[in-house]
C-alpha positions as CSV (number, residue, x, y, z in Angstrom):
1,M,8.4,27.8,-85.6
2,R,5.9,28.9,-83.0
3,R,6.8,27.9,-79.4
4,T,4.3,25.6,-77.7
5,K,3.5,26.5,-74.2
6,D,2.7,23.9,-71.6
7,K,-1.0,23.5,-70.7
8,R,-2.5,21.2,-68.0
9,N,-3.5,18.6,-70.6
10,Q,-0.9,19.4,-73.3
11,Q,2.9,19.6,-72.8
12,S,5.4,21.3,-75.0
13,T,7.8,19.3,-77.1
14,A,10.7,20.3,-74.9
15,R,8.9,19.1,-71.8
16,L,7.9,15.8,-73.3
17,K,11.5,15.3,-74.4
18,V,12.6,15.6,-70.8
19,L,9.8,13.4,-69.5
20,K,10.4,10.6,-72.0
21,Q,14.1,10.1,-71.4
22,P,15.0,6.5,-70.4
23,G,14.8,5.8,-66.7
24,V,12.9,8.9,-65.7
25,V,11.0,8.9,-62.4
26,Y,8.4,11.6,-62.3
27,T,8.6,13.2,-58.8
28,V,5.5,14.8,-57.3
29,R,5.9,17.5,-54.7
30,C,4.3,20.9,-53.8
31,P,5.6,23.3,-56.4
32,G,6.6,25.8,-53.8
33,T,6.9,29.4,-55.1
34,H,5.0,28.4,-58.2
35,C,2.0,27.3,-56.2
36,D,-0.9,29.8,-55.8
37,C,-1.8,28.8,-52.3
38,A,-0.1,32.0,-51.0
39,H,2.2,30.2,-48.6
40,F,5.5,30.9,-50.2
41,G,8.7,30.1,-48.4
42,V,10.5,27.1,-47.1
43,D,7.5,25.1,-45.8
44,C,4.2,24.0,-47.2
45,R,1.0,24.7,-45.3
46,R,-1.5,23.0,-47.5
47,G,-4.0,20.4,-46.1
48,F,-3.6,16.7,-46.4
49,F,-6.1,16.1,-49.1
50,S,-5.0,19.0,-51.2
51,L,-1.6,17.3,-51.4
52,W,-3.2,13.8,-51.7
53,I,-5.2,14.9,-54.8
54,Q,-2.0,16.4,-56.3
55,A,-0.3,13.1,-55.7
56,I,-3.1,11.2,-57.4
57,Y,-3.1,13.6,-60.3
58,G,0.7,13.2,-60.5
59,R,0.4,9.4,-60.7
60,H,-2.3,9.8,-63.3
61,F,-0.1,12.1,-65.4
62,A,2.9,9.8,-65.2
63,N,0.8,6.7,-66.1
64,K,-0.6,8.4,-69.2
65,L,3.0,8.9,-70.3
66,G,4.0,5.4,-69.4
67,I,6.7,6.5,-66.8
68,S,7.3,5.7,-63.2
69,S,6.3,8.1,-60.4
70,Y,7.4,8.8,-56.9
71,I,5.5,11.0,-54.3
72,D,8.1,13.2,-52.6
73,F,6.4,15.2,-49.8
74,G,9.8,15.3,-48.1
75,D,11.6,17.9,-50.2
76,K,10.7,20.5,-47.5
77,P,8.8,20.6,-44.2
78,Y,5.1,19.9,-44.6
79,L,2.5,20.3,-41.9
80,Y,2.2,16.5,-41.7
81,S,6.0,15.9,-41.6
82,D,6.8,13.9,-38.5
83,P,10.4,12.7,-38.9
84,A,10.8,11.8,-35.2
85,K,8.4,8.9,-35.7
86,Y,10.0,7.6,-38.9
87,D,13.7,7.6,-38.5
88,G,14.1,11.1,-39.8
89,D,12.0,10.7,-42.9
90,L,10.3,14.0,-43.8
91,N,8.2,12.4,-46.6
92,F,4.8,12.0,-45.0
93,W,3.5,10.0,-47.9
94,N,5.8,7.2,-46.8
95,Y,4.0,7.0,-43.4
96,Y,0.8,5.8,-45.0
97,Y,1.5,4.3,-48.5
98,L,3.9,2.1,-50.3
99,Q,5.7,3.7,-53.2
100,D,5.7,2.3,-56.7
101,V,9.5,2.8,-57.1
102,D,12.5,3.8,-55.0
103,Q,13.3,7.5,-55.1
104,H,16.8,6.8,-56.3
105,Q,15.9,4.2,-58.9
106,G,16.2,6.5,-61.9
107,R,16.6,10.0,-63.1
108,T,14.2,12.2,-61.1
109,V,12.2,14.9,-62.9
110,P,10.0,17.1,-60.6
111,N,6.5,18.0,-61.6
112,N,5.5,21.3,-63.0
113,Y,2.8,23.3,-61.2
114,I,0.4,23.2,-64.1
115,E,0.6,19.5,-64.6
116,N,-1.2,18.3,-61.5
117,Y,-2.4,21.1,-59.3
118,P,-5.4,19.7,-57.5
119,L,-8.3,21.1,-59.5
120,R,-11.6,19.7,-58.5
121,I,-13.5,18.5,-61.6
122,W,-16.9,17.3,-60.5
123,K,-17.6,14.9,-63.4
124,R,-18.3,11.2,-62.9
125,S,-16.3,10.3,-66.0
126,H,-13.3,12.2,-64.6
127,F,-13.5,10.4,-61.2
128,K,-13.7,7.0,-63.0
129,K,-10.8,7.7,-65.3
130,V,-8.4,8.9,-62.5
131,H,-9.5,6.1,-60.2
132,R,-8.6,3.4,-62.8
133,S,-5.3,5.1,-63.6
134,A,-4.0,6.2,-60.2
135,V,-6.2,5.2,-57.2
136,E,-7.2,1.6,-57.4
137,D,-3.7,0.3,-57.2
138,L,-2.7,2.4,-54.1
139,V,-1.4,0.2,-51.3
140,L,-1.8,1.4,-47.7
141,K,0.8,0.2,-45.2
142,D,-0.4,-2.6,-43.0
143,H,-0.7,-0.6,-39.8
144,V,-2.6,2.2,-41.7
145,Q,-4.9,-0.4,-43.4
146,T,-5.8,-1.7,-39.9
147,Y,-6.6,1.7,-38.6
148,V,-8.5,2.9,-41.7
149,G,-10.3,-0.4,-42.1
150,Y,-11.8,-0.3,-38.6
151,L,-13.7,2.9,-39.3
152,S,-14.6,1.8,-42.8
153,E,-16.0,-1.5,-41.5
154,R,-18.2,0.3,-39.0
155,C,-19.7,2.3,-41.9
156,S,-20.1,-0.6,-44.4
157,K,-21.9,-3.0,-42.0
158,Y,-24.9,-0.7,-41.9
159,R,-27.0,1.3,-44.4
160,T,-25.0,4.4,-43.8
161,L,-25.2,7.9,-45.2
162,G,-21.8,9.6,-45.1
163,V,-21.9,13.3,-44.3
164,H,-18.9,15.6,-44.6
165,I,-19.2,18.9,-42.8
166,R,-16.5,21.5,-43.6
167,S,-16.4,24.4,-41.2
168,T,-12.7,25.4,-41.0
169,D,-10.0,26.4,-43.4
170,H,-10.7,28.9,-46.3
171,P,-14.1,30.0,-44.9
172,V,-13.9,33.1,-47.2
173,E,-13.0,31.3,-50.4
174,V,-15.6,28.5,-49.9
175,E,-18.7,29.5,-48.1
176,T,-19.6,27.3,-45.1
177,I,-22.9,25.4,-45.4
178,P,-25.3,26.0,-42.5
179,L,-25.9,23.0,-40.4
180,E,-29.7,23.5,-40.9
181,R,-29.2,22.3,-44.5
182,Y,-27.7,19.1,-43.3
183,F,-30.4,18.6,-40.7
184,K,-33.1,18.8,-43.4
185,I,-31.3,16.2,-45.6
186,L,-30.7,13.8,-42.8
187,D,-34.3,14.2,-41.5
188,K,-35.6,13.4,-45.1
189,N,-33.4,10.3,-45.2
190,S,-33.9,9.2,-41.6
191,K,-35.9,6.0,-42.5
192,K,-33.7,5.1,-45.5
193,Y,-30.5,4.8,-43.6
194,E,-29.7,3.1,-40.3
195,K,-26.6,5.3,-39.5
196,F,-25.1,8.6,-40.3
197,F,-21.3,8.8,-40.5
198,I,-20.2,12.3,-39.6
199,S,-16.8,13.4,-41.0
200,T,-15.9,16.8,-39.7
201,D,-12.9,18.7,-38.3
202,N,-15.1,20.9,-36.1
203,S,-16.1,19.6,-32.7
204,K,-19.1,21.9,-32.3
205,A,-20.6,20.6,-35.5
206,L,-20.2,17.0,-34.4
207,T,-21.8,17.8,-31.0
208,L,-24.8,19.4,-32.6
209,M,-25.3,16.4,-35.0
210,I,-25.2,14.0,-32.0
211,K,-27.7,16.1,-30.1
212,E,-30.0,16.3,-33.1
213,F,-30.0,12.7,-34.2
214,G,-28.8,10.8,-31.1
215,E,-25.5,9.0,-30.4
216,D,-26.9,5.6,-31.5
217,R,-27.5,6.9,-35.0
218,I,-24.1,8.7,-35.4
219,I,-20.9,7.0,-36.4
220,F,-17.8,9.2,-35.9
221,Q,-14.1,8.9,-35.3
222,E,-12.5,9.9,-32.0
223,A,-10.2,12.5,-33.5
224,V,-8.5,15.8,-32.9
225,R,-10.9,18.5,-33.9
226,S,-10.9,22.3,-34.0
227,E,-12.9,24.4,-31.5
228,N,-13.1,27.3,-34.0
229,Q,-12.6,28.2,-37.7
230,E,-8.8,27.5,-37.6
231,A,-7.9,24.5,-39.6
232,I,-6.6,21.7,-37.4
233,H,-3.5,21.0,-39.4
234,T,-2.3,24.6,-39.1
235,N,-2.5,24.5,-35.3
236,M,1.0,23.6,-34.2
237,L,-0.1,23.0,-30.6
238,H,-0.9,19.4,-31.8
239,P,2.5,17.8,-31.9
240,N,1.5,14.4,-33.5
241,R,1.4,15.4,-37.1
242,Y,1.4,11.8,-38.3
243,L,-1.9,11.2,-36.3
244,L,-3.6,14.2,-38.0
245,G,-2.9,12.7,-41.4
246,L,-4.0,9.3,-40.3
247,Q,-7.3,10.5,-38.9
248,V,-8.3,12.5,-42.0
249,L,-7.3,9.6,-44.2
250,A,-9.5,7.3,-42.2
251,D,-12.4,9.7,-42.5
252,C,-12.1,9.9,-46.3
253,Y,-11.9,6.2,-46.8
254,A,-14.9,5.7,-44.5
255,L,-16.9,8.3,-46.5
256,S,-16.0,6.3,-49.7
257,V,-17.6,3.1,-48.4
258,C,-20.9,4.6,-47.4
259,Q,-24.0,3.7,-49.5
260,A,-24.4,7.4,-50.3
261,A,-22.9,10.7,-49.1
262,V,-23.7,14.3,-48.5
263,L,-20.6,16.2,-49.7
264,V,-19.4,19.8,-50.0
265,H,-16.7,21.7,-51.9
266,S,-13.7,20.2,-50.1
267,N,-10.7,18.1,-50.9
268,V,-11.9,15.4,-48.4
269,S,-15.2,15.1,-50.2
270,Y,-13.5,15.1,-53.6
271,G,-11.0,12.4,-52.4
272,A,-13.9,10.2,-51.3
273,L,-15.2,10.2,-54.9
274,L,-11.8,9.4,-56.3
275,L,-11.7,6.4,-54.0
276,N,-15.2,5.4,-55.0
277,P,-16.3,7.1,-58.3
278,K,-19.6,5.1,-58.3
279,M,-20.8,6.4,-55.0
280,R,-24.2,8.3,-55.0
281,Y,-23.8,11.8,-53.5
282,T,-25.5,15.1,-53.0
283,L,-23.3,18.1,-53.3
284,L,-24.2,21.0,-51.0
285,E,-23.0,24.3,-52.5
286,S,-23.6,28.0,-52.4
287,P,-24.6,29.8,-55.7
288,K,-21.1,31.1,-55.9
289,A,-19.5,27.7,-55.5
290,R,-21.8,26.2,-58.1
291,R,-20.8,28.9,-60.6
292,N,-17.1,28.3,-59.9
293,R,-17.6,24.5,-60.3
294,L,-19.3,24.9,-63.6
295,K,-16.7,27.4,-64.8
296,T,-13.8,25.2,-63.8
297,G,-15.3,22.2,-65.5
298,A,-15.9,24.2,-68.7
299,L,-12.3,25.6,-68.7
300,Y,-10.9,22.1,-68.1
301,T,-12.8,20.7,-71.1
302,L,-11.5,23.6,-73.3
303,D,-8.0,22.9,-72.1
304,R,-8.3,19.2,-73.0
305,W,-9.5,20.3,-76.5
306,G,-6.4,22.6,-76.8
307,I,-8.6,25.7,-77.1
308,R,-7.6,27.5,-73.9
309,K,-4.6,27.3,-71.6
310,M,-5.6,26.4,-68.0
């Protein structure tokens, strides 16, 4: 009998046997040394929404199998771990969201790398499917809902165009979009929208947007931002790790309630579409990023059909 290998959309008989045992709780965490993010070792240095998307895909995976899931971003130190604020709890997911089940409620089975690594599949049908399965029943904790809701309400009360500017973190892998391209789009839509919500981790980009369009037109969050190309979450000079997570979460939720958005190849942009799969958007991308997007989408489809392992 030929041995069946696990694929992203197809699991081997042996894996399914483990997952479908009575009382299983599917536990989602960074896969560590199996992860290709190149940060092997005892800690995880991935960004908030890279992990957030993995959590959502993990919930989606578990729901398809009819099993419970638990998000365990506390199995090792993460860049958003802030145990001093939460009675020693390393699991930063618990700072922001309620869990579906207790971690110790059943027999925990950790996720495999291939099952829910955060691939970005830019297809409306994919956004809608994952949203229905794993996003629409997410419950923010009350204090987080208050914080996130304030920024989202500011965006939703106007005809607002959301704009995500990504200018730090992985600048080589994902080419940075010049600000001039944003200026042209916002100029073109200046009469259509009352406000522009600027979501960015770069202080210079925000300053230039305000200078170009005026502070009265720009909605933004007072947040910790980078002065250079270093990702803000990797800068350990900022001790309040909980706040870094809260601020990027608020930005993403605010993007998702805008009437339309200008997005880029980033996990924050992608997260906004998982939160609101019906949102109209323009995707700014380089020719290389477009080729990679189309290739990833094609390979994902072939994997679903069982033709190719992804």
